[in-house]
Each structure stands twice: as C-alpha cells, then as structure tokens.
LOVEXKE-961023 format. One record per atom (N, C-alpha, C): residue in one letter; x, y, z negated. Coordinates in steps of 0.1 Angstrom, whole numbers, plus 2048, in hexadecimal, padded with zeros to 3 digits. Each point is the difference from the previous one (the first is absolute). Layout:
AXYZ ...
//
This chain:
WAD49C1196 W7F87F1806 W7FC7F47FA C8097FB7FC C8017F47F8 C80C7FD7F4 P7F98017FA P8078017ED P80C7F57FF E8087FE7FF E8097F87FC E7FC7F57F4 L7F68037F9 L7FD7F77F4 L7F57F5806 I7FD80480B I7F77F5806 I8067F6801 K7FA7F67FC K8077F07FF K7F77F7809 N7F5802808 N7F87F7807 N7F880880B G7FD7F8805 G7F580380D G7F28087FF R7FC7FC7F0 R7F28077FE R80480A7F6 Q80B8067FE Q80580D7F8 Q80380980A L8037F680D L80380B80D L7F5806804 E7F77F87FF E7F2803807 E7F98087FE N8008017EE N7FA8087F8 N80680C7FB Y80E8007FF Y80680F7FD Y80D80780B S8017FA80A S809805809 S7F880B807 F80380A80A F7FE80A807 F7F37FB806 L8037F780B L7F77FE80C L7F67F17F8 G8048007F5 G7FC7F37FD G7EC8017FC P7FE80D7FD P7F18027FF P7F980180F L808805809 L7FA80280E L8017EE806 L8077FD802 L8047F4806 L7F87F57FB G7FB8017EE G7F77F77F9 G7F0802801 L7FC807808 L7F48027FF L7F77F580D S7FA7F87FB S7FC7F8803 S7EF7FD800 G7FA7F980C G7EE7FE800 G8027EE7FE Y80B7FB7FD Y7FE7F1800 Y7F57FB7F2 F7F87F77FF F7F67FD7FA F8077FA7F0 E80E7F8804 E8057F77F6 E80780E7F7 E80480C803 E8088097FB E7F48087FA N7F4802801 N7FA80A7FC N7ED7F77F7 T8038047F4 T7F87F67FB T7F280A7FC K7FE808805 K7F58047FB K7F57FF80B I8077F880C I7F57F7809 I7F87FA7F8 E7F57FF805 E7F57F57F6 E8007F480B K8027F37FC K7FF7F480B K7F67FE804 N7F18047F6 N7F27FA801 N7F880C80D K80680A805 K7FF808809 K8047FB80F D7FA7F3805 D8067FD80E D7FD807809 L7F5808800 L7FE80780F L80980B7FF E8008097F7 E80A80C7FF E8107FA7FE V8067F87FD V80C7F7804 V7FE80080C E7FD7F8806 E7FB7FA80E E80180F808 Q7FB80C7FE Q7FF80C809 Q8108087FD L8057FD7F5 L80D8047FE L8097FD809 K7FF7F37FF K8097F580B K80180780E H7F3803803 H80180180C H804813800 D7FE8097F7 D80580C801 D80C8057FF L8067F27F7 L80F8077FB L80B80280D P8007F4806 P80E801809 P80580F808 P7F2807805 P804809804 P80680F7F6 I7FA7FB7F5 I80480A7F7 I80E7FD7F8 V8047F4801 V80C7F87FC V80D80380A R7FC80180E R80780580C R8028107FE E7F98097FB E7FF80D7FF E8098067F3 T8007FB7F8 T8067FF7F6 T8107FD801 R8027F4807 R80E7FC802 R803809808 D7F9808809 D80980A80C D80680A7FC I7F88047F4 I8018117F3 I80B7F97F7 M8027F4802 M80B7FC7F7 M80A802806 F8037F780B F80C80380A F80380D802 K7F7809802 K80280D808 K80D8097F0 I7F77FD7F2 I8088057F8 I80D7FB7FF V8007F27FE V80E7FA801 V80B80580E Y7F9802806 Y806800810 Y8038117FF N7FA80B7F7 N80380D7FF N80B8027F3 L8017F07F9 L80C8037F7 L80D7FE805 L8017F580B L80A7FD806 L80880980A L7F580E800 L80680580A L80C80D7FD P7FF8047F2 P8108067F9 P8097F6802 K80A806802 K80D7F77FE K8057FD7F3 D7F980B7F4 D8047FE7F6 D7F97F67FA N7F07FC808 N7FA7FB7F8 N8047ED805 R8027FF80B R8037F0805 R8047F47F9 D80E8047F7 D8057F77F8 D7F77FA7F4 K7FA80E7F9 K7F87FC7F7 K7F27F6804 V7FF807809 V7F27F4807 V8047F5804 L80D7FD809 L8037F2802 L8037F87F4 C8088057F6 C8017F77F3 C7F67FD7F7 Y7F280C804 Y7F67FC7F6 Y7FB7F380B F7FF7FE80B F7FE7F3809 F8077F57FD A80C8037FD A8077F27FD A7FD7FA7F5 R7FE80C7F3 R7FA7FB7F3 R7F27F77FF V7F980780E V7F37FD7F8 V8047F280A L8057FA80B L8077F2805 L8017FA7F6 N80C8047F8 N8097F97F9 N7F57F97F3 M7F980B7FC M7FA7FA7F3 M7F37F9800 N7FC7FF80E N7F77F5806 N8047F5809 A80A7FC7FD A8087F6809 A7F87F57FE K7FB7FD7F1 K7FB7F47FB K7F37FD808 K7F880B802 K7F47FF804 K7FE7F7808 S8057FA80A S7FD7F6809 S8017F07F7 G8038037F7 G8057F37F7 G7F37F77FC I7FC7F4800 I7F77F97FE I7FE8037ED Q8097FF7F9 Q7F78067F1 Q80980B7FB A7FD80C80A A8008107FB A7FA8037F5 K8098077F9 K7FB8077F5 K7FA80A804 E7F18027FF E7FA80D806 E80080C7F9 D8027FD7F2 D7FC80C7F8 D81080A801 V80C7FA806 V807806804 V80780380C L7F77FD80D L7FC805808 L7F7808806 S80780B80A S7F4808807 S7F27FB801 R7F7803802 R7F37FD804 R7FF7FD80E D7F67F6806 D80080080F D7FD80A805 G7F78097FE G7FD80E805 G80D809801 F8048037FA F80F80A7FF F80A7F2809 M8017F6800 M80B7FD809 M7FA80280E L7F17FA803 L7FB80680D L80280B809 N7FD80A7F3 N80480F802 N80C801807 F8087FD7F8 F80F802802 F8067FA80C L7FD7F3805 L8047FA806 L7F980580F S7F58057FE S7FA80A80C S80480A806 V8088087F5 V80780D803 V80C7FB807 I8077F67F5 I80A7FB80B I8017FE80E L7F57F4805 L7FD80380B L80180580B D7F280B7FA D7FF80E809 D80B804800 L80D8067F7 L80A806803 L8097F9809 S8027F4803 S8067F4806 S7FF806810 A7EE801802 A7FC80280C A805811807 K8008087F3 K806811804 K809801805 
//
C-alpha cells in the first residue's frame, strides 16, 4: 500500500499503491506537453475538461470505496489517508517546498474522494 521508506508527499504520490491513480491530472501547470502558443486548442480543452475530470474522480471514488468494503482493508486505507494528509500538511503554507509535497492534481483528486466518501 504505502512503503515505509516513503519520506514525503511527492514520493507518496509516485510510489504508493493509490498514488498513480489519484495522481491523474489534466491541469495545465502539471502537463508540460501542452504548448502555450495554441490558444484556441487550450480554450477548447478548458471547456471540455471539467466533465472528464468529474467522471475520472467518480471512477477514483468507486475504486477507493470498493477497497474500503472488506474489513481487512479498512485500516490500511485509513492509514494511507492519514499519511497523505500528514505528509502534505504544509501544503497550505506560504513558502511550501513544492518538490517534497504532492502535486495539486493529486491532492484535489484525493480530497474529492474523501469528500465523496463523507457523503456516502
């Protein structure tokens, strides 16, 4: 789930079991392949992206929810949630070190899943 050798939020995002899933992001700041000189295409993407992001987060929620159903997994998933929050506690700081914290897309997806779980 979450190797003990992980020391910060960025490593947690990159090397944990759920990290690659929750790390999916369509944010332009995190995708270096988008060329900034194609304004028309970028504007079209901004229009098309929100429904795709919502659908992707719904799938993420279903996966995490199904991981929580078996009693054997609950503690592991909740420990993972706690580690994500603890390792990214300084994300809201003014001078946060972005290279050791999880990316914004990961955190937004993670918090979206947590919010959906609280409504379930």
